N, C-alpha and C positions, 0 to 999 in steps of 0.2 A: 546511433542506436541501428542495431541491425533490420533486416528485411525480417528475420524471424519475429524479435522482438517485437517491431511496429506492428506486425499481424497479429501477434497475441494482444497487445495493447489495444488494437480495432477491436477484436473478441469480446475484449472486457469491456470497452466501454458501447461493443452493441449489447453486451448484457445488461449493463445499466440505462439501457434507453429501451428494456424489453423487446428487445428486436429478434428475439431468438426463441426457438420453442421450449413450453413447459420443463419436459426433459434434460435440456440443456441449461435452463435456470438453476433447474433443482441442484443439478452435477456442481454447476459453477457459484455456488451461492458465496455471497460477500462474507469476510471475515468476522464481519459484528453479527451474522446471521451464522455462521458456522458453528460458533462458540456458544453455550448460554452464559450469561452474566456480561458478555463481554461488551464493557461498556466502554464510554466515551473516555474517562479516567484511562483506561487500559491502551485504548486508541492515542490517547494523548502521549504518554509514556512511548509506544510505538514509533509514533515520529519524530519525537523528542531524541530517542536513543538514536536511530535512525541519524538523524542529521548530526546528531554529537557524533558519530562512528566514523562518520564521513567528513567531519570537521569541515563544515561548512554553516554558515551563517542561517537565519532566516528568510533572508533577501534571496540567498544564494542556491538554498533548498527550494524554494518556490520556484525559481528560474530553472532550475533541472527537473523538476516536476510539470512544469507549464503551467502554474497557478499563481495568484495573486500571494505576496506577501502576507496579505492579509486573512488569507485562508488557513496557512501556515501557523499563523500566530492563535489563530481561533483554532484549531484542532490541538496545538501543545498547551493551552488551558483551558481545554475541554468545554468551548462553548460550542463546538459543530463536531460533526465525523465527517471524514474525507468521504468521497463517493467510492465507489469499487474499483473505478479505472484510477485511483491517485493511488488506494493498498497496492494494486497490482504491479503499478509504477515502483513505488517502495519494496514490494517484493523482489522484484526485478533486480533494482539497486542493490540490494542486498548481497542476492545471488552472486554478481558482481562482482561485489568484494571478495567473495573469497570464503577462505577459511575464516577473516576478519567477522564476517555475516552469520554466519552459523547459528553462533547460540540464539539472536536475536531470531532468526527464521525458524530456529525449534521452535523457541519462546511463546511466538507471538503468529507465526502459521502454523505448526505442530507439522513441519517437515523435517525430516533428517537428511542435512543437506553436508555436503564434503567431499 
């Protein structure tokens, strides 16, 4: 992971821990708050599609994100939602995929990449 990516992840981590100003928090809302009705099922699909696009098992995907296998399994089964830091890591993984990740980025993050 590059220094820039690490810095961005640390920024998102601080947001998830409410260590930034209200203005920054408003500007950097998590994906689940940005889109009305963005429910656990949609997040489950995002996690599953990203993992499958990367051709990784739940175990390998969890390792890549620095979380437990159980977390990935719960996300994909809609039992829990990923923390904002995990969503940011997923977004970064999709960006690193280049062309292959643009449709998922556009669908779930509403960003035109390419």
